[in-house]
N, C-alpha and C positions, 0 to 999 in steps of 0.2 A: 205562500208559506213552503211549499215545496222547495222553491228556488232558495229561500233563506236556509232550509234544512240541509240542502245540497251544499251550500255555501259553507256552513258551519262544519259539516263533514270534512270538506276539502281542506279548510283552515286546520282542522283538528289533525289530519293526516300530514299536512306540511310541517306543523309544529312537532309532530312526533318525530318525523324524518330528521329534523334539524337538532332536535333535543337528544337523539340517540348518541350516547358517548362513544359508542363503537362504530359510528358511521365513518367510513373510509373516505378520506378527502386528499386531493393532491394539493401539495403545499411547496413553497419555496424554502429550501433549507436555511436561507439566510434570515428568514423570519425568526429563527430561534437562535441568533447569534448571541443574544444577550441572556439566554436561559442556561441554567446550569444542568450539567450532565450528571444524571444519578447512575445510570448503567448503560453499558455499551457492548453488544455481542454482534460481531460481523456487520451487516448493513443496518442492524437495528440499534436505535438509541432511545433512551428514556430521558426526557428532559422535565425538569421542574419548571413550569411556566409561572413565573410569579405575577405577571400582569392579570392572568385569568385565574390564578390561584388553582391550577390543576397540574396533573402529571400527563404529559403527551408522550406517545410512543410513535416514533418516525421510522419508516423504513426508506433508507436513502437509496434512491435508484441506482442500481449497479451500472446502468448505461450512461447516466448523467448525474453526477455527484452535486450538482446545483439544485436538483429538484428531488422531491420525495413524496411519500404517502403517510398521512397521519392515520394511524390504525386505531387508536383510541385517545380519549381526553377524559381522565377520570379525576374525581375529587378528592380521593385519599390515596395516600402513597402506598399503603399496605395492598389495596386492591390492584394498583397500578403495577406493583412489583410481581405479584401473582400472575397477572396476565402477561407481563413482559416475559417472565420465565417460560411460560407455556409457548408464546409466540416464537421465542428465540429458539427452543428446541425443536420446533416442527416447520418453521418457514423457510429456513436457508436451502433445503433440497429443491424447493419450488423456484424461488428467484434465482437460483444458481444454475437451474437446468432449463429454464424456458422464458422467453421474453414475454410470452402470452400472459404470464402471471402478472406482469407489470401494468395492470389496467385496473382501474378503480373497481369495475364490476366483478372482475375475477378475484382480486383481493378481498372484496367484500363477502364474496361467496365462501372463499377459503377461510378467513378468519371467523365467520358465522359457524362454518362447520366445526372448527377447533373448539369453539367455545360450547357448541351443542353436543358434541360427542368427545368428551374429555378422555375417554379410554381408546380412542382410535389412534393407531399408529400413523406415520406419514404415508405409508402404502395404502391404508384405508381411505385417507383424505385423497390421495391420488386417484383412486378408482373413482370416487364420487366426482371429483374435479374433471377427470376425463381427458387430461392433457398427456399424450402418449410419450413425449420426450421426458417426462418426468421420471418414467420407470427405469431410465438408464442411469439414474443417479445412485451412487453406491449406497447412500443412507436409506433409500426407498428399497433397494434390493435386499439390504440386511434385515428388513422387517416384513418381508413378503409373505412370511408364514406366521406372523403374530396374530393373535385372537383378541378381540374386544371384550370387555367384561359383561355387557348387558345380555347378548345372545350367544356370545362365544364363537361369532363370526370371524373368519379370516378374510383378507382382502379378496380371495378368489371366490368366496361365497357371495360377497357384495357384487362382484362383476357379473356372476350368473344371475343374481336377483335382478340386475339391471338389464340383462340381456345384451350386455356390450361385448361382442365378439372381438373387436379390435383391441380392447383393454385386456381381455382375457389372453390373447395372443402375447401381449407384452409381458404379463404376469408369468406364463408358462415359459416362454422362450428366454426372455432376459432375466427374470427374477426367479426362475426355477421354483415356482409355487407348487407345493405339494398337493396332489388332488385327493388324497385320502384323509386329509385333516377334518375332523367333525366338529360341529358346534354343540351347544348345551343339549340339543335335542338328538344327538348322534348323527346329524345328517352332513353328508358330504357335499362338495360342489355339484356332483350328479343329481342329488335330490333337488337342489336349488334350480338347476337347469331344467329338470322335468316340470317344475311349477311355474317356470316362466313361459314365454311366448315365442322364443327364438330357438327353433331346433338346430341352427348352425353352431350356437354355443356348445350344445350337447355333441355335436359331431366333432367339434374342436377338441373337446375334453377326451373323447373316445379315441383319438389318434395316438394317445399314449397309454400303454398298459397301466393300470392302477387298480388296487385293491378297492377303491372307492366305487368302482362300477357295480360291485355287487355287495356293498357294505349295507347291513341292516341298521336302521335308525332305532331310536328308543321305543318305537312301536312295532318293531320287528319287520319293518318294511325296506326292502331293496328299492332302488330307483325304479326297476321294473314293475314291482308290485305297485308302487305309487303311480306310475303312469297308467297302469291297467284300471286302478281305483278311480282315477280322474278321467278316464276315457280319452286320454290323449294318444291317438293313434299314431300321429307323426312321431311323437317321442318314442313309443313302443317300437316303431320301425327302425329308428336311429339306434336305440339300445341293442336291438337284435343284431343289426349290422356290426355293432361294436363288440359283439360276442358276449353280451350280458347272459348270465346263466338263468335258464328257466327252472332249475331244479332246487331253488334256495327256499327253504321253509320259512313261511311267514305266519301271521295269526290265523290266516284262513287257508293255509296250505301254500301251494306254489302260486306264482303269478297268474297262471291260467285259472286258478280256482278263485282268485280275486276278481278276474275279469268277469267270470261267470256270476260271481255274487253280486256284483255291481252291474250286471246286464249290459256289459261292454262287449258286445258281439265282434265288432271289429278287431278289438285288441287280442280277444281268443282266437280268431282266425289267423291273425298274424303269427302268433305263437306256434299254432298248428302247422302252419306253412313252412315254419323254420325247423320245427321238430314235431313230426306227426305223432310220435309216441305219447306226446303230452295228452292227447285225447282220452288215453286209457289210464293216465296218472291217478294214483290214490295218494290223497295226502297223508302223511305219516302218522297225523295226530288223531284223525277220525276215520281214515281208511275210505274216504268219499271221493268219488270220481267227479270230474268237472260239472257233469250234468246234476249230480246232487246239490251243488252249490248254485245252480242257475235259478233265479227268482221267476223267470219266465222260460222254462225249459223247451217249450214248444217252439219257440223262435230259433233255437239252437239246434234241434234234432236234425233238420234237413242237412245243414252244413256239416254235422259230425257224422252223419251217415255217409257222406260223400268222402270222408277221410280213409 
């Protein structure tokens, strides 16, 4: 019975794969010689396929005009036109800048991303795709600071979330991405980098002067506050090396007060080693010292007395 169950599941998966109208497939352009051309934009052609009663979108291979990729095969003209318009506005920068895109697997990933994230610009798609040469295309450079509608993320936010240092370099150096752009939560790329796992991304961001380094989000937290709250000592270290300010007011006072409130001794010690006056700092809101904020003050007293 288990064998038949697995067989049914396998057949179901295969059936789903081949019935997917958006499955990318390599085809010969000659197969469409008798089909009517409905629309044509660059290397993209929308055919009316009378034999299958479908509307098929073909990407003609720029390297070989005899072959191409069928990007979708839809049963209604209206749906086909909508998807063709979407593809024709976003795909050209990719197939014009990189031969790596001209593979079934890569095109499948790219077209799936286009449909899954309708508010993403070509630059957002390029970040997720991760092909570096695409960032040298003028159309991707032109939208490097665009934001999508769901979270308000710019492409740089996505690169920091992924922890992709190479793509971040492309965005900053070639696309001149702005590092102080905020999302719907008021967070900059620095906030995203702190929440990630790659401190190299934060180091690269910090090489360029930016107001985003000390920007407070909608909760009143700078990247340094956030790093202290999360107990990310390596991120605190990098932020301090980048000259992040220790005296920006947050909900619980300065970053050192946040570190004490969340029992992050290592983060507090790093701040004190950079600016010893912070051990005596009073938060402007409550007039409390770092020790007032400590949940386990006895753990911190020996370190503080040594300052």
